[in-house]
Backbone of each chain as ProteinMPNN parsed JSONL, in Angstrom:
{"seq_chain_A": "XXXXXXXXXXXXXXXXXXXXXXXXXXXXXXXXXXXXXXXXXXXXXXXXXXXXXXXXXXXXXXXXXXXXXXXXXXXXXXXXXXXXXXXXXXXXXXXXXXXXXXXXXXXXXXX", "coords_chain_A": {"N_chain_A": [[13.751, 16.551, -55.397], [12.492, 19.422, -54.079], [12.214, 23.33, -54.316], [11.835, 26.058, -52.5], [10.705, 29.411, -51.698], [9.712, 31.303, -48.905], [7.801, 33.482, -50.226], [6.924, 32.473, -51.857], [4.9, 30.858, -51.375], [1.337, 30.746, -50.807], [-0.349, 32.369, -48.457], [-2.765, 31.061, -46.025], [-4.995, 32.641, -44.666], [-5.81, 33.245, -40.823], [-7.408, 33.674, -38.171], [-8.972, 36.106, -38.405], [-6.989, 36.976, -40.29], [-5.037, 37.982, -39.166], [-3.011, 35.891, -38.191], [-0.97, 34.198, -40.26], [-0.301, 31.068, -41.895], [1.902, 29.426, -43.509], [2.104, 26.498, -45.777], [4.536, 24.377, -46.818], [4.853, 22.05, -47.853], [2.444, 19.899, -48.966], [0.49, 17.515, -46.59], [-0.248, 15.436, -48.046], [1.7, 15.124, -50.185], [4.277, 14.231, -48.447], [6.224, 12.077, -46.537], [5.856, 11.857, -43.821], [5.571, 13.99, -41.757], [4.638, 17.339, -41.478], [6.144, 20.605, -42.48], [5.466, 23.702, -41.452], [5.281, 27.514, -41.381], [4.256, 30.379, -39.319], [2.932, 33.46, -39.298], [2.64, 35.85, -36.885], [1.144, 38.855, -36.479], [1.566, 42.217, -34.638], [-0.097, 41.675, -31.492], [-1.685, 39.339, -32.066], [-2.919, 36.361, -31.664], [-2.977, 32.746, -31.164], [-5.318, 29.785, -30.348], [-5.502, 29.126, -27.065], [-5.265, 25.59, -26.458], [-5.154, 22.103, -27.013], [-3.968, 18.877, -28.639], [-3.748, 15.725, -30.144], [-1.093, 15.44, -30.582], [2.264, 16.146, -31.341], [4.245, 19.62, -31.377], [6.839, 20.91, -32.779], [8.762, 23.376, -32.541], [10.356, 26.758, -34.091], [11.616, 29.802, -33.918], [12.105, 31.955, -36.26], [11.737, 35.074, -36.427], [11.461, 37.561, -34.972], [9.68, 38.51, -32.065], [8.06, 36.618, -28.829], [5.294, 35.547, -26.886], [5.16, 32.492, -25.116], [2.381, 30.429, -24.094], [1.979, 27.908, -21.806], [-0.004, 25.562, -19.217], [1.871, 26.041, -17.139], [2.566, 28.374, -16.916], [3.986, 31.107, -18.586], [6.327, 32.086, -20.925], [8.904, 34.612, -22.781], [9.451, 34.288, -25.789], [12.199, 34.03, -28.759], [13.892, 34.897, -31.806], [15.626, 32.281, -32.837], [14.891, 30.615, -30.19], [14.063, 27.481, -29.774], [10.805, 25.695, -29.26], [9.324, 22.684, -27.621], [6.037, 21.129, -27.864], [4.174, 18.672, -26.148], [2.503, 16.424, -26.7], [-0.833, 16.417, -25.956], [-0.904, 18.614, -24.393], [-1.672, 21.75, -23.21], [-1.407, 24.82, -24.615], [-0.281, 28.073, -26.264], [0.388, 30.623, -28.24], [1.172, 33.904, -28.65], [1.605, 37.051, -29.639], [2.955, 39.821, -28.198], [4.51, 41.862, -29.026], [5.528, 44.63, -30.443], [6.602, 44.111, -33.557], [5.926, 42.257, -36.245], [5.995, 38.241, -35.593], [7.848, 35.023, -36.528], [7.572, 31.749, -37.006], [8.748, 28.523, -37.325], [6.892, 25.894, -37.487], [6.731, 22.31, -36.83], [4.813, 19.43, -37.481], [3.667, 16.061, -37.016], [1.802, 14.058, -39.666], [-0.76, 13.673, -39.014], [-1.443, 15.979, -37.835], [-1.774, 17.863, -39.587], [-4.171, 19.887, -40.932]], "CA_chain_A": [[13.566, 17.715, -54.371], [11.676, 20.635, -53.95], [13.075, 24.329, -53.34], [10.436, 27.349, -52.797], [10.686, 30.657, -51.002], [8.507, 31.732, -48.263], [7.159, 34.421, -50.627], [6.366, 32.083, -53.353], [3.978, 30.19, -50.77], [0.387, 31.329, -50.657], [-0.543, 31.925, -46.852], [-3.637, 30.831, -45.252], [-5.124, 33.578, -43.608], [-6.265, 32.636, -40.208], [-7.654, 34.709, -37.064], [-9.219, 37.657, -39.262], [-5.896, 37.402, -41.121], [-3.742, 38.148, -38.411], [-2.329, 34.734, -38.468], [-0.765, 33.669, -41.638], [-0.222, 30.329, -42.083], [2.607, 28.536, -45.05], [2.433, 24.829, -45.727], [5.369, 24.007, -47.523], [4.339, 20.563, -49.048], [0.955, 19.268, -47.784], [0.503, 16.103, -45.849], [0.032, 14.124, -49.394], [3.175, 15.109, -50.682], [5.296, 13.933, -47.328], [5.732, 10.587, -45.733], [6.007, 11.536, -42.216], [5.671, 15.446, -41.124], [4.605, 18.709, -42.539], [6.93, 21.766, -42.27], [4.639, 24.846, -41.725], [5.384, 28.647, -41.218], [3.478, 30.777, -39.138], [3.101, 34.679, -38.784], [1.578, 36.285, -36.005], [1.189, 40.098, -36.271], [1.386, 42.318, -33.187], [-1.573, 41.428, -31.127], [-2.359, 38.058, -32.925], [-2.649, 35.159, -30.886], [-3.132, 31.573, -31.483], [-5.867, 29.568, -28.995], [-5.129, 28.012, -25.87], [-5.954, 24.518, -27.047], [-4.169, 21.019, -27.341], [-4.088, 18.07, -29.488], [-3.182, 14.636, -29.584], [0.209, 15.46, -31.89], [3.503, 17.203, -30.195], [4.875, 20.334, -31.92], [8.525, 21.357, -32.782], [8.84, 24.734, -33.17], [11.957, 27.587, -33.991], [11.683, 30.859, -34.162], [12.597, 32.934, -37.029], [12.349, 36.51, -36.86], [10.435, 38.589, -33.794], [9.453, 37.847, -30.413], [6.807, 36.008, -29.007], [4.866, 34.775, -25.637], [4.485, 31.505, -25.173], [1.71, 30.166, -22.488], [0.953, 26.702, -21.065], [-0.271, 25.433, -18.161], [2.665, 26.152, -15.969], [3.249, 29.591, -16.827], [4.443, 31.901, -19.815], [7.916, 32.491, -21.235], [8.984, 35.347, -23.644], [10.786, 33.48, -27.084], [12.867, 35.129, -29.905], [14.259, 34.54, -32.93], [17.044, 31.204, -32.323], [14.467, 29.658, -29.571], [13.215, 26.114, -30.099], [9.923, 25.354, -28.397], [8.885, 21.554, -27.998], [4.998, 20.983, -27.021], [4.255, 17.949, -25.662], [1.052, 15.358, -27.276], [-2.073, 16.729, -25.503], [-0.707, 19.674, -23.9], [-2.026, 23.117, -23.521], [-0.266, 25.835, -25.168], [-0.973, 28.918, -26.811], [1.112, 31.603, -28.855], [0.612, 35.286, -28.397], [2.453, 38.342, -29.705], [2.4, 41.025, -27.426], [5.312, 42.917, -29.083], [5.43, 45.449, -31.952], [6.792, 43.625, -34.621], [5.646, 40.576, -36.884], [6.797, 37.177, -35.436], [7.474, 33.968, -37.76], [7.942, 30.508, -36.723], [8.486, 27.233, -38.254], [6.014, 24.712, -36.455], [6.468, 20.804, -37.516], [4.049, 18.468, -36.99], [3.046, 15.027, -37.759], [0.963, 14.355, -40.511], [-2.084, 13.417, -38.613], [-1.837, 17.468, -37.131], [-2.16, 19.128, -40.607], [-5.341, 20.089, -42.025]], "C_chain_A": [[12.95, 18.988, -54.955], [12.199, 21.812, -53.064], [11.778, 25.342, -53.576], [11.072, 28.281, -51.71], [9.593, 30.851, -50.346], [7.388, 32.447, -48.987], [6.593, 33.859, -51.568], [5.036, 30.851, -52.605], [2.92, 30.741, -50.251], [0.304, 31.149, -49.369], [-2.318, 31.74, -46.44], [-4.255, 31.607, -44.481], [-6.266, 32.876, -42.443], [-6.883, 33.739, -38.935], [-7.794, 36.209, -37.787], [-7.995, 38.159, -39.796], [-5.01, 38.042, -39.907], [-2.515, 37.246, -38.009], [-2.059, 34.567, -39.676], [-0.092, 32.448, -41.589], [0.536, 29.535, -43.623], [2.628, 27.433, -44.867], [3.364, 24.538, -46.639], [5.327, 23.177, -48.723], [3.159, 20.177, -48.207], [1.17, 18.047, -47.645], [0.651, 15.093, -46.904], [1.037, 14.364, -50.067], [4.34, 14.664, -49.832], [5.086, 12.657, -46.775], [5.439, 10.633, -44.358], [5.315, 12.418, -41.438], [5.681, 16.308, -41.582], [4.948, 19.533, -41.603], [5.862, 22.982, -42.218], [5.262, 26.15, -41.201], [4.521, 29.569, -40.908], [3.762, 32.594, -38.89], [2.277, 35.363, -37.992], [1.945, 37.873, -36.252], [0.812, 40.543, -35.204], [-0.03, 42.305, -32.968], [-2.39, 40.274, -31.055], [-1.711, 37.296, -31.656], [-3.461, 33.706, -31.543], [-3.986, 30.88, -30.104], [-5.26, 28.876, -28.208], [-6.084, 26.765, -26.14], [-4.672, 23.635, -27.053], [-4.649, 20.11, -28.088], [-3.397, 16.925, -29.148], [-1.453, 14.655, -29.9], [0.923, 16.618, -30.932], [3.348, 18.279, -31.988], [6.243, 20.555, -31.917], [8.404, 22.888, -33.71], [10.344, 25.824, -33.131], [11.29, 28.923, -34.524], [12.586, 31.662, -34.932], [13.133, 34.347, -37.004], [11.287, 36.89, -35.573], [11.023, 37.968, -32.533], [8.246, 37.649, -30.313], [6.509, 35.714, -27.53], [4.186, 33.61, -25.728], [3.745, 30.792, -23.909], [1.828, 28.696, -22.456], [0.72, 26.731, -19.9], [0.305, 26.2, -16.917], [3.073, 27.708, -15.719], [3.401, 30.256, -18.345], [5.867, 32.484, -19.791], [7.908, 33.524, -22.525], [10.223, 34.65, -24.81], [11.274, 34.45, -27.9], [13.408, 34.264, -30.662], [15.719, 33.447, -31.98], [16.211, 30.442, -30.731], [13.909, 28.352, -30.359], [12.226, 25.747, -28.965], [9.35, 23.807, -28.731], [7.333, 21.668, -26.953], [4.544, 19.46, -27.108], [3.087, 17.219, -26.517], [0.201, 15.861, -25.929], [-1.621, 17.817, -24.237], [-1.161, 21.095, -24.329], [-1.49, 23.91, -23.743], [-0.953, 26.949, -26.363], [0.334, 30.067, -26.918], [0.868, 32.961, -29.118], [1.84, 36.206, -28.765], [2.454, 39.536, -29.345], [3.44, 42.134, -27.985], [4.954, 44.11, -30.315], [5.713, 45.128, -33.053], [6.02, 42.219, -34.557], [6.633, 39.46, -36.01], [6.573, 36.152, -36.283], [8.095, 32.98, -37.197], [7.757, 29.115, -37.64], [8.158, 26.412, -37.144], [6.052, 23.488, -37.526], [5.405, 20.263, -36.813], [3.786, 17.203, -37.709], [1.948, 15.062, -38.791], [-0.272, 14.63, -40.512], [-2.334, 15.018, -38.031], [-1.676, 18.526, -38.109], [-3.695, 18.581, -41.017], [-5.667, 19.264, -43.184]], "O_chain_A": [[12.98, 19.39, -56.118], [12.517, 21.775, -51.876], [10.992, 25.381, -54.523], [11.908, 27.842, -50.921], [8.505, 30.67, -50.893], [6.219, 32.254, -48.653], [5.766, 34.482, -52.235], [4.382, 30.116, -53.345], [3.14, 31.34, -49.199], [0.704, 30.097, -48.87], [-2.997, 32.704, -46.792], [-4.102, 31.286, -43.303], [-7.249, 32.214, -42.776], [-6.491, 34.884, -39.159], [-7.003, 37.151, -37.745], [-7.748, 39.363, -39.866], [-4.116, 38.771, -40.337], [-1.405, 37.623, -37.632], [-3.014, 34.802, -40.415], [1.034, 32.653, -41.136], [-0.13, 29.171, -44.592], [3.138, 27.046, -43.815], [2.75, 24.376, -47.694], [5.576, 23.347, -49.917], [3.056, 20.184, -46.981], [1.918, 17.414, -48.391], [1.405, 14.122, -46.834], [1.283, 13.397, -50.787], [5.438, 14.68, -50.389], [3.972, 12.179, -46.558], [4.895, 9.718, -43.739], [4.551, 12.022, -40.558], [6.657, 16.525, -42.3], [4.558, 19.568, -40.436], [5.365, 23.139, -43.333], [6.017, 25.826, -40.285], [3.801, 29.917, -41.843], [4.791, 32.941, -38.311], [1.118, 35.514, -38.379], [3.149, 38.126, -36.209], [-0.018, 39.929, -34.533], [-0.93, 42.68, -33.72], [-3.391, 40.086, -30.364], [-0.686, 37.428, -30.987], [-4.423, 33.762, -32.309], [-3.618, 31.188, -28.97], [-4.473, 28.003, -28.575], [-7.313, 26.806, -26.084], [-3.515, 24.055, -27.084], [-5.83, 20.28, -28.389], [-2.617, 16.86, -28.198], [-0.709, 13.827, -29.377], [0.49, 17.501, -30.191], [2.81, 18.028, -33.066], [6.82, 20.329, -30.853], [8.128, 23.266, -34.849], [11.233, 25.681, -32.292], [10.518, 28.961, -35.481], [13.663, 32.052, -34.482], [14.237, 34.795, -37.313], [10.256, 36.224, -35.472], [12.022, 37.369, -32.137], [7.37, 38.069, -31.068], [7.52, 35.615, -26.835], [3.054, 33.462, -26.189], [4.355, 30.589, -22.859], [1.698, 28.3, -23.614], [1.073, 27.719, -19.257], [-0.313, 26.768, -16.017], [3.664, 28.184, -14.749], [2.773, 29.696, -19.243], [6.404, 33.153, -18.908], [6.992, 33.364, -23.331], [11.444, 34.561, -24.677], [10.878, 35.614, -27.831], [13.48, 33.062, -30.404], [16.424, 33.714, -31.007], [16.962, 29.694, -30.105], [13.387, 28.393, -31.473], [12.663, 25.507, -27.839], [8.949, 23.572, -29.871], [7.298, 22.076, -25.791], [4.555, 18.994, -28.247], [2.79, 18.09, -27.334], [0.719, 15.62, -24.839], [-2.145, 17.659, -23.134], [-1.073, 21.546, -25.471], [-0.628, 24.033, -22.873], [-1.883, 26.694, -27.129], [1.086, 30.343, -25.984], [0.143, 33.093, -30.104], [2.933, 36.074, -28.215], [1.983, 40.398, -30.087], [3.334, 43.268, -27.516], [3.881, 44.111, -30.919], [5.13, 45.798, -33.905], [5.661, 41.458, -33.658], [7.812, 39.717, -35.77], [5.485, 36.049, -36.849], [9.244, 33.206, -36.817], [6.849, 28.809, -38.412], [8.833, 26.215, -36.134], [5.611, 23.527, -38.675], [5.114, 20.595, -35.664], [3.682, 17.224, -38.935], [1.191, 16.033, -38.809], [-0.926, 15.327, -41.288], [-3.508, 15.281, -37.77], [-1.497, 19.714, -37.841], [-4.176, 17.479, -41.28], [-6.606, 19.574, -43.918]]}, "seq_chain_B": "XXXXXXXXXXXXXXXXXXXXXXXXXXXXXXXXXXXXXXXXXXXXXXXXXXXXXXXXXXXXXXXXXXXXXXXXXXXXXXXXXXXXXXXXXXXXXXXXXXXXXXXXXXXXXXX", "coords_chain_B": {"N_chain_B": [[6.115, 20.756, -21.69], [9.251, 21.884, -23.318], [11.502, 24.556, -23.321], [14.628, 26.069, -25.2], [16.941, 28.285, -26.425], [19.321, 28.389, -29.264], [21.563, 29.063, -28.184], [21.843, 27.821, -25.899], [22.261, 24.842, -26.644], [24.583, 22.588, -26.896], [26.6, 22.04, -29.261], [27.594, 19.503, -31.737], [30.436, 18.401, -33.586], [31.257, 18.184, -36.512], [33.04, 17.028, -39.894], [35.31, 18.024, -39.317], [34.637, 20.367, -37.693], [33.68, 22.134, -39.474], [31.287, 22.05, -39.86], [28.655, 22.472, -37.698], [25.879, 20.658, -35.733], [23.162, 20.678, -33.785], [21.109, 19.188, -31.763], [17.886, 19.269, -30.883], [15.909, 18.4, -29.575], [16.303, 14.934, -28.571], [15.999, 11.833, -30.738], [14.881, 9.912, -28.442], [13.476, 11.2, -26.998], [11.03, 12.356, -28.252], [8.139, 11.472, -30.205], [8.051, 11.643, -33.479], [9.242, 12.814, -34.978], [12.745, 14.557, -35.674], [14.089, 17.503, -34.916], [16.832, 19.353, -36.074], [19.449, 22.01, -36.012], [21.845, 22.803, -38.372], [24.771, 24.624, -39.11], [26.758, 25.499, -41.409], [30.472, 26.482, -41.87], [32.0, 29.368, -43.826], [32.873, 27.661, -47.039], [32.689, 25.135, -45.953], [30.813, 21.929, -46.399], [28.218, 19.234, -46.712], [28.244, 15.616, -47.245], [28.056, 14.204, -50.018], [25.165, 12.666, -50.921], [22.5, 10.011, -50.052], [19.659, 8.794, -48.434], [17.22, 6.446, -46.951], [15.399, 8.148, -45.82], [13.254, 11.127, -45.927], [14.224, 14.842, -46.091], [13.013, 18.083, -44.515], [13.82, 21.172, -44.846], [14.615, 24.248, -43.788], [16.379, 27.38, -44.378], [18.023, 29.736, -42.226], [19.531, 31.565, -42.23], [21.907, 33.131, -43.874], [23.193, 31.99, -47.006], [23.696, 29.232, -49.425], [24.618, 26.714, -51.276], [22.844, 24.18, -52.786], [22.795, 20.804, -54.024], [21.934, 18.457, -56.149], [21.292, 15.56, -58.239], [20.268, 16.41, -60.453], [21.364, 19.452, -60.975], [22.259, 22.524, -59.24], [21.284, 24.609, -57.049], [21.131, 27.909, -55.722], [20.028, 28.8, -52.427], [18.659, 31.046, -50.021], [17.972, 32.775, -47.001], [14.646, 32.125, -45.535], [14.039, 30.248, -47.826], [12.972, 27.338, -48.093], [13.451, 23.615, -48.6], [12.794, 20.522, -49.924], [13.724, 17.618, -49.369], [13.624, 14.42, -51.211], [12.748, 10.877, -50.489], [15.916, 8.992, -50.44], [16.716, 10.199, -51.874], [19.655, 11.675, -53.802], [21.603, 14.12, -52.303], [23.333, 17.489, -51.505], [24.705, 20.15, -49.353], [26.198, 22.787, -49.783], [28.339, 25.705, -48.647], [29.226, 27.969, -50.157], [29.662, 30.949, -49.85], [31.237, 33.838, -47.964], [30.045, 34.161, -45.42], [28.693, 32.236, -42.549], [26.589, 29.99, -42.375], [22.906, 29.047, -41.686], [20.354, 26.283, -41.308], [17.493, 24.643, -40.593], [16.735, 21.225, -40.192], [14.651, 18.638, -40.9], [13.931, 15.326, -39.736], [12.648, 12.094, -39.503], [12.569, 10.14, -37.061], [14.056, 7.727, -37.531], [15.974, 8.616, -39.075], [17.78, 9.924, -37.351], [20.993, 9.837, -35.946]], "CA_chain_B": [[6.729, 21.952, -22.554], [10.458, 22.464, -23.237], [11.858, 25.587, -24.367], [15.646, 26.444, -25.497], [17.903, 28.81, -27.223], [20.147, 27.363, -30.225], [23.326, 29.178, -27.836], [22.153, 26.462, -25.082], [22.359, 23.613, -27.077], [25.838, 21.788, -27.112], [26.615, 21.719, -30.802], [28.147, 17.915, -32.132], [31.419, 18.785, -34.542], [31.295, 17.097, -37.802], [33.472, 17.362, -40.838], [36.72, 18.906, -38.849], [34.164, 21.151, -36.917], [33.174, 23.272, -39.987], [29.835, 21.944, -39.906], [27.824, 22.153, -36.248], [25.082, 19.934, -35.869], [22.649, 21.042, -32.878], [19.983, 18.353, -32.18], [17.018, 20.445, -30.142], [15.421, 16.855, -28.547], [16.843, 13.674, -29.037], [14.828, 11.024, -30.87], [14.582, 9.136, -27.638], [12.64, 12.116, -26.116], [9.95, 12.714, -29.154], [7.354, 10.601, -30.787], [7.719, 11.351, -34.515], [10.556, 13.496, -35.692], [13.738, 15.307, -34.605], [14.362, 19.078, -35.513], [17.948, 19.836, -36.191], [19.953, 23.101, -36.708], [22.986, 22.803, -38.896], [25.627, 25.521, -39.569], [27.958, 25.427, -41.755], [30.998, 27.493, -42.057], [32.295, 29.283, -45.189], [33.849, 26.63, -47.315], [32.109, 23.716, -45.818], [29.702, 20.918, -46.955], [27.864, 17.74, -46.416], [28.665, 14.666, -48.456], [26.724, 13.95, -51.665], [24.673, 11.456, -50.27], [21.237, 9.504, -49.902], [19.18, 7.85, -47.432], [15.653, 6.383, -47.299], [14.266, 9.177, -45.424], [13.024, 12.38, -46.449], [14.429, 15.949, -45.053], [12.633, 19.448, -44.826], [14.991, 22.075, -44.315], [14.519, 25.772, -43.58], [17.234, 28.3, -44.166], [17.499, 30.629, -41.259], [20.725, 32.485, -41.944], [22.991, 33.361, -44.736], [23.283, 31.812, -48.139], [24.2, 28.064, -49.335], [24.441, 26.003, -52.573], [22.031, 22.813, -52.848], [23.026, 19.994, -54.764], [20.807, 17.371, -56.651], [21.527, 14.927, -59.306], [19.733, 17.312, -61.881], [21.992, 20.19, -60.939], [22.385, 23.055, -58.042], [20.285, 25.765, -56.97], [21.164, 28.963, -54.655], [19.382, 29.401, -51.396], [19.394, 31.897, -48.83], [17.181, 32.702, -45.882], [14.039, 32.087, -46.015], [13.856, 29.037, -48.393], [12.409, 25.738, -47.745], [13.695, 22.735, -49.573], [12.236, 19.139, -49.744], [14.633, 16.093, -50.123], [12.921, 13.273, -51.281], [13.888, 9.647, -49.629], [16.894, 8.244, -51.308], [17.572, 11.369, -53.563], [21.217, 12.259, -53.565], [21.773, 15.859, -52.183], [24.448, 18.064, -50.944], [24.558, 21.499, -49.031], [27.981, 23.434, -50.08], [28.667, 27.0, -48.233], [30.335, 28.767, -51.067], [29.827, 32.192, -49.774], [31.682, 34.19, -47.062], [29.403, 34.112, -44.357], [28.234, 30.84, -41.72], [24.838, 29.602, -42.967], [22.215, 27.807, -41.016], [19.406, 25.796, -41.735], [16.681, 24.109, -39.927], [16.863, 20.201, -40.845], [13.866, 18.249, -39.567], [13.789, 14.361, -40.19], [11.854, 11.164, -39.002], [13.021, 9.812, -35.78], [15.024, 6.7, -37.698], [17.094, 9.497, -39.777], [18.673, 10.779, -36.424], [21.865, 8.993, -35.563]], "C_chain_B": [[8.262, 22.341, -22.244], [10.858, 23.654, -24.249], [13.618, 25.75, -23.954], [16.277, 27.307, -26.267], [18.749, 27.706, -27.796], [21.657, 27.604, -29.47], [23.26, 28.094, -26.382], [22.001, 25.346, -25.7], [23.892, 23.211, -27.629], [25.85, 21.42, -28.804], [27.497, 20.282, -31.012], [29.184, 18.855, -33.719], [31.458, 17.981, -35.447], [32.151, 17.801, -38.795], [34.774, 18.549, -40.341], [36.209, 20.562, -38.152], [33.756, 22.27, -37.805], [31.672, 22.97, -40.164], [29.587, 21.598, -38.13], [26.456, 21.969, -36.719], [24.502, 20.065, -34.089], [21.275, 20.131, -32.826], [19.149, 18.942, -30.715], [16.271, 19.177, -29.186], [15.497, 15.949, -29.425], [15.74, 12.696, -29.74], [14.324, 10.193, -29.576], [13.152, 9.935, -26.736], [11.053, 12.418, -26.764], [9.479, 11.6, -29.928], [7.702, 10.041, -32.253], [8.774, 11.975, -35.342], [11.454, 14.179, -35.045], [14.075, 16.667, -35.582], [15.787, 19.133, -34.991], [18.417, 21.227, -36.347], [21.365, 22.894, -36.938], [23.68, 24.38, -39.516], [27.297, 25.173, -40.002], [29.165, 26.778, -42.108], [31.362, 27.7, -43.748], [33.225, 28.196, -45.527], [32.851, 25.16, -47.19], [30.902, 22.817, -46.387], [29.426, 19.671, -46.3], [28.169, 16.965, -47.453], [27.498, 14.517, -49.279], [26.49, 12.698, -51.413], [23.134, 11.054, -50.42], [21.055, 8.538, -48.664], [17.791, 7.706, -47.487], [14.859, 7.106, -46.359], [14.333, 10.913, -45.702], [14.139, 13.631, -45.429], [13.52, 17.082, -45.126], [13.58, 20.153, -43.875], [14.352, 23.32, -44.489], [15.421, 26.836, -43.13], [16.957, 29.55, -43.27], [18.517, 31.555, -41.106], [21.583, 32.153, -42.968], [22.32, 32.486, -46.42], [23.946, 30.273, -48.548], [23.462, 27.66, -50.986], [23.896, 24.522, -52.088], [22.121, 22.178, -53.931], [22.446, 18.898, -55.05], [21.553, 16.721, -57.911], [21.309, 15.736, -60.528], [20.69, 18.967, -61.891], [22.01, 20.961, -59.504], [21.764, 23.984, -58.265], [21.113, 26.925, -55.708], [20.175, 29.231, -53.527], [19.666, 30.241, -50.442], [18.041, 31.708, -47.74], [15.65, 33.071, -46.271], [13.33, 30.611, -47.435], [13.322, 28.194, -47.45], [13.193, 24.982, -48.738], [13.438, 21.146, -48.924], [13.177, 18.43, -49.867], [13.986, 14.796, -49.824], [13.535, 12.154, -50.58], [14.345, 9.181, -50.672], [17.201, 9.293, -52.6], [18.478, 11.971, -52.903], [21.346, 13.704, -53.712], [23.13, 16.397, -51.265], [24.254, 19.428, -50.518], [26.194, 21.891, -48.904], [27.849, 24.852, -49.371], [29.624, 27.661, -48.844], [30.252, 30.305, -51.042], [30.577, 32.351, -48.422], [31.194, 34.065, -45.569], [29.156, 32.86, -44.24], [26.443, 31.142, -43.003], [24.245, 28.86, -41.766], [21.167, 27.412, -41.494], [18.513, 24.564, -40.798], [16.351, 22.728, -40.932], [15.857, 19.225, -40.13], [14.047, 16.413, -40.856], [13.018, 13.209, -39.219], [12.849, 10.557, -37.971], [14.224, 8.825, -36.531], [16.093, 7.485, -38.401], [17.79, 10.177, -38.509], [19.373, 9.662, -35.738], [21.369, 8.537, -33.835]], "O_chain_B": [[8.584, 22.952, -21.225], [10.662, 23.746, -25.461], [14.005, 25.624, -22.792], [16.049, 26.843, -27.385], [18.965, 26.595, -27.312], [22.658, 26.933, -29.721], [24.276, 27.638, -25.856], [21.338, 24.611, -24.967], [24.259, 23.559, -28.752], [25.124, 20.595, -29.358], [28.225, 20.114, -30.034], [28.723, 19.632, -34.555], [31.754, 16.832, -35.119], [32.163, 19.031, -38.753], [35.051, 19.614, -40.893], [36.912, 21.569, -38.065], [33.464, 23.337, -37.265], [30.949, 23.831, -40.666], [30.168, 20.732, -37.476], [25.873, 22.601, -37.601], [25.233, 19.643, -33.192], [20.42, 20.279, -33.7], [19.736, 19.027, -29.636], [16.233, 19.332, -27.966], [15.065, 15.907, -30.576], [14.591, 12.775, -29.305], [13.185, 9.752, -29.727], [12.22, 9.432, -26.108], [10.077, 12.654, -26.053], [10.296, 10.774, -30.333], [7.745, 8.85, -32.561], [9.065, 11.483, -36.432], [11.204, 14.508, -33.886], [14.26, 16.661, -36.799], [16.048, 19.007, -33.795], [17.571, 21.839, -36.999], [22.134, 22.799, -35.981], [23.052, 25.106, -40.287], [28.345, 24.841, -39.448], [28.787, 27.87, -42.531], [31.209, 26.881, -44.653], [34.112, 27.776, -44.784], [32.451, 24.406, -48.077], [29.979, 23.475, -46.869], [30.18, 19.113, -45.503], [28.372, 17.472, -48.557], [26.294, 14.711, -49.106], [27.27, 11.76, -51.576], [22.468, 11.917, -50.992], [21.865, 7.807, -48.095], [17.094, 8.601, -47.965], [13.716, 6.735, -46.092], [15.306, 11.666, -45.657], [14.675, 13.355, -44.356], [13.06, 17.03, -46.267], [13.971, 19.921, -42.731], [13.513, 23.424, -45.384], [15.448, 27.256, -41.973], [15.977, 30.279, -43.421], [18.571, 32.299, -40.127], [22.03, 31.009, -43.047], [21.138, 32.488, -46.761], [24.929, 30.066, -47.837], [22.449, 28.021, -51.585], [24.421, 23.856, -51.196], [21.644, 22.702, -54.937], [22.374, 18.137, -54.084], [22.376, 17.394, -58.53], [22.081, 15.726, -61.487], [20.61, 19.602, -62.942], [21.807, 20.24, -58.527], [21.541, 24.387, -59.406], [21.683, 26.354, -54.778], [19.356, 30.091, -53.853], [20.799, 30.284, -49.964], [17.298, 30.727, -47.698], [15.344, 33.978, -47.044], [12.147, 30.342, -47.645], [13.255, 28.352, -46.231], [13.623, 25.599, -49.712], [13.772, 20.719, -47.818], [13.709, 18.73, -50.936], [13.813, 14.224, -48.748], [14.658, 12.275, -50.09], [13.699, 8.92, -51.686], [17.68, 9.194, -53.73], [18.397, 12.601, -51.848], [21.262, 14.38, -54.738], [23.764, 15.691, -50.48], [23.575, 20.074, -51.315], [27.077, 21.434, -48.178], [26.741, 25.245, -49.735], [30.7, 27.956, -48.324], [30.672, 30.955, -52.0], [30.679, 31.364, -47.692], [31.988, 33.879, -44.647], [29.23, 32.12, -45.221], [25.794, 31.87, -43.755], [24.919, 28.186, -40.988], [20.744, 28.207, -42.333], [19.15, 23.593, -40.389], [15.885, 22.843, -42.066], [16.053, 18.941, -38.949], [14.193, 16.317, -42.074], [12.817, 13.586, -38.064], [14.041, 10.586, -38.277], [15.374, 9.084, -36.174], [17.217, 6.99, -38.324], [18.466, 11.157, -38.826], [18.807, 8.762, -35.118], [22.037, 7.724, -33.195]]}, "name": "protein", "num_of_chains": 2, "seq": "XXXXXXXXXXXXXXXXXXXXXXXXXXXXXXXXXXXXXXXXXXXXXXXXXXXXXXXXXXXXXXXXXXXXXXXXXXXXXXXXXXXXXXXXXXXXXXXXXXXXXXXXXXXXXXXXXXXXXXXXXXXXXXXXXXXXXXXXXXXXXXXXXXXXXXXXXXXXXXXXXXXXXXXXXXXXXXXXXXXXXXXXXXXXXXXXXXXXXXXXXXXXXXXXXXXXXXXXXXXXXX"}
């Protein structure tokens, strides 16, 4: 068993440091999937992109705009988001507080 | 893309209703893994048990005692817990408020 607090996990800084990514266990340490925590500062966004693997997301703090080809939705703490394999998607923090969400991918989806 | 709030997901009642389990997408709807949200009322616990698949857990609300063969640890919001395949484990809410945590398993681990 491995237990760690989010504050004990060194973040990777993406998008000029506006997006923090914390990987709880690396893909080499787990058999199937990888859990990451992303934190987007106000104004930060991820690219509008797609990839062959799915996302399962759970918002743990703040609010966020989720964009796909069919439109956009505001989500907040307690929302679950499923992104299909190969589906275009983007997360944008259009609010004034940081937003954090869990994002789980199969091992092949982790760098 | 599928978006739903935790309050829109009908919970399964386990352990005489003291443990609520919400499955965001069923194993038939996803390719690799299943995200569930468990809520333990004060005094509630899961069995001390093991299975061939791993857990990746993230505490989103409250505090919880996590038990394994080597001892026990108190975790709280922001803690990540990795349970190895075949490792004995138990979650017990020894506190006075409900505790909720995300628990992700490979598809084979979901009923």
